[in-house]
Backbone as a ProteinNet text record, in pm:
[ID]
protein_1_A
[PRIMARY]
XXXXXXXXXXXXXXXXXXXXXXXXXXXXXXXXXXXXXXXXXXXXXXXXXXXXXXXXXXXXXXXXXXX
[TERTIARY]
-6831.6	-6848.2	-6963.6	-7041.5	-7160.9	-7123.6	-7203.9	-7177.6	-7148.6	-7050.1	-7000.1	-6932.8	-6919.1	-6850.5	-6704.1	-6637.5	-6493.8	-6407.3	-6303.3	-6215.1	-6079.7	-6008.2	-5877.5	-5783.6	-5673.2	-5583.9	-5443.5	-5339.9	-5197.5	-5092.9	-4985.8	-4876.6	-4906.6	-4895.1	-4908.9	-5068.8	-5153.4	-5291.9	-5330.8	-5263.4	-5282.4	-5247	-5118.4	-5088.3	-5188.3	-5250.6	-5348.6	-5467.4	-5522.9	-5645	-5611.8	-5511.6	-5466.4	-5464.7	-5408.3	-5393.9	-5535.1	-5625.6	-5768.1	-5852.2	-5811.4	-5886.4	-5843.6	-5711.1	-5658.5	-5716.5	-5729.2	-5790.4	-5944	-6007.6	-6150.6	-6173	-6077.5	-6088.7	-6066.6	-5961.8	-5932.8	-6050.3	-6132.8	-6241.5	-6362.9	-6364.9	-6467.9	-6565	-6532.8	-6628.5	-6617.8	-6527.6	-6523.4	-6544.4	-6645.4	-6661.7	-6573.9	-6574	-6499.5	-6436.5	-6315.7	-6250.2	-6196.9	-6198.2	-6127.4	-6074	-5945.8	-5880.1	-5773.5	-5712.1	-5619.5	-5493	-5378.8	-5256.9	-5163.8	-5125.4	-5044.7	-4903.6	-4820.6	-4664.3	-4583.3	-4489.9	-4393.7	-4353.4	-4333.2	-4282.3	-4400.1	-4520.2	-4621.1	-4704.3	-4670.4	-4747.6	-4865.4	-4964.8	-5069.6	-5116.7	-5175.8	-5240.8	-5383.5	-5474.3	-5605	-5613.8	-5675.2	-5677.8	-5835.9	-5870.4	-5993.6	-5978.9	-6031.6	-6005.2	-6128.8	-6148.8	-6276.2	-6407.2	-6523	-6642.3	-6621.8	-6733.2	-6748.8	-6677.1	-6663.4	-6588.5	-6653.9	-6799.5	-6890.8	-6869.2	-6862.6	-6848.2	-6707.4	-6607.1	-6475.1	-6476.7	-6531.1	-6528.1	-6616.8	-6724.6	-6805.1	-6748	-6666.2	-6592.9	-6477.6	-6413.1	-6291.6	-6341.8	-6465.7	-6515.3	-6550.8	-6607.6	-6647.1	-6529.5	-6424.3	-6297.6	-6243.4	-6246.4	-6192.2	-6279.3	-6404.8	-6496	-6479.5	-6440.6	-6415.2	-6276.8	-6188.2	-6055.4	-6042.7
-623.3	-626.4	-708	-654.1	-731.7	-840.9	-930.9	-1051.2	-994.6	-1045.1	-1007	-883.2	-799.5	-670.3	-688.3	-617.6	-646.9	-559.8	-626.5	-569	-554.6	-443.8	-424.5	-404.5	-469	-471.8	-491.3	-441.8	-453.9	-455	-491.5	-498.3	-584.4	-527.3	-600.5	-648.4	-560.7	-587.3	-712.3	-734	-855.7	-981.5	-982.3	-1095.8	-1124.9	-1015	-1028.1	-1097.8	-1057.9	-1097.4	-1250.2	-1283.7	-1446.7	-1518.1	-1456.9	-1539.8	-1550.8	-1443.1	-1461	-1571.6	-1560.6	-1664.6	-1816.6	-1830.4	-1950.7	-1990.4	-1906.2	-1926.6	-1958.7	-1890.8	-1932.2	-2064.4	-2093.4	-2241	-2335.6	-2319	-2417.1	-2433.6	-2333.1	-2313.6	-2391.2	-2408.2	-2450.2	-2350.3	-2216.9	-2116	-2101.3	-2159.7	-2132.2	-2265.5	-2269.4	-2394.8	-2407.4	-2322.3	-2314.3	-2179.7	-2181.7	-2058.1	-2069.9	-1968.9	-1964.7	-1840.1	-1816.9	-1703.5	-1720.1	-1606.6	-1597	-1539.1	-1614.8	-1563.8	-1517.6	-1388.6	-1318.4	-1321.3	-1370.5	-1386.1	-1266.3	-1226.7	-1130.2	-1122.7	-1249.6	-1269.7	-1261.9	-1222.4	-1188.7	-1319.4	-1435.8	-1552.3	-1559.3	-1627.6	-1640.4	-1795.6	-1827.2	-1949.1	-1943.2	-2002.7	-2007.4	-2118.1	-2097.2	-2199.4	-2208.7	-2333.8	-2357.5	-2461.3	-2433.7	-2537.8	-2560.1	-2679.1	-2704.3	-2740.7	-2739.2	-2767	-2891.5	-2901.6	-3016.1	-2994.5	-3083	-3061.3	-2965.3	-2978.3	-2897	-2750.5	-2726.3	-2599.2	-2531.5	-2618.4	-2562.2	-2518.8	-2617.3	-2589	-2465.4	-2448.3	-2333.7	-2186.3	-2207.5	-2094.8	-2059	-2154.3	-2135.9	-2069	-2126.6	-2075.2	-1925.3	-1888.2	-1751.5	-1649.2	-1709.7	-1636.8	-1596.6	-1702.3	-1703.2	-1608.9	-1606.7	-1510.4	-1375.5	-1358.1	-1217.2	-1150.1	-1235.1	-1184.3	-1196.4
9313.6	9171.2	9136.1	9025.7	8978.9	8880.9	8866.8	8785.2	8635.2	8585.5	8455.9	8431.5	8546.2	8547.6	8517.9	8428.3	8411.8	8507.9	8538.2	8645.1	8592.9	8590.2	8537.3	8646.8	8661.6	8769.5	8703.3	8775.9	8731	8859.4	8811.4	8928.6	9038.7	9164.4	9275	9296.3	9237.2	9245.8	9180.9	9062.4	8965.7	9060.1	9128.4	9209.3	9325.7	9376.4	9479.7	9442.5	9310.7	9256.5	9221.3	9162.9	9142.3	9274.7	9365.8	9498.9	9557.2	9552.4	9589.3	9510.9	9383.5	9312.9	9353.9	9374.9	9430.4	9572.8	9664.9	9784.7	9768.6	9682.3	9652.9	9592.4	9496.8	9437.7	9543.8	9629.9	9726.6	9841.3	9852.1	9951.5	9878.7	9758.9	9678.4	9643.6	9649.8	9589.5	9444.6	9372.3	9243.5	9183.2	9072.5	9007.1	8884.3	8817.6	8686.5	8639.8	8589.6	8548.6	8397.3	8344.4	8195.9	8178.5	8127.8	8117.7	8010.9	7958	7854.1	7917.8	7922.3	7965.5	7842.9	7865	7763.6	7813.7	7741.9	7777.5	7723.5	7792.3	7766.2	7613.5	7554	7429.7	7316.6	7361.4	7265.7	7236.9	7288.5	7272.4	7390.7	7363.1	7479.6	7478.4	7598.8	7628.6	7677.8	7627.4	7685.3	7785.2	7910.1	8007.7	8066.3	8091.4	8136.9	8248.1	8365.1	8479.6	8556.2	8605	8685.7	8614.4	8675	8601.5	8521.5	8436.4	8333.1	8200.1	8128.7	8002.9	7916.6	7917.4	7849.4	7890.8	8023.6	8074.9	8035.3	8035.3	7993.7	7839.8	7762.4	7626.7	7595.4	7664.2	7652.1	7681.5	7782.9	7823.3	7738.7	7689.6	7590.9	7470	7417.6	7308.2	7314.4	7436.1	7459	7469.4	7515.9	7522.7	7377.3	7318.6	7166.4	7072.5	7109	7020.1	7056.1	7182.6	7219.4	7182.6	7128.3	7098.7	6942.5
[MASK]
+++++++++++++++++++++++++++++++++++++++++++++++++++++++++++++++++++

């Protein structure tokens, strides 16, 4: 996948992608992540982890401007 390319997955593939992200984070291959979790009840939560406070704030701002 190219840098910045969007990837769409569902079902078991979604679980596999999340597990892969966890493995990469544990191996130190991921510095910072941010994502939006949509719950079945219609609510959502924005999450940022790793990196610096400035990186997390910037990533959360980017997610929020895209939605």
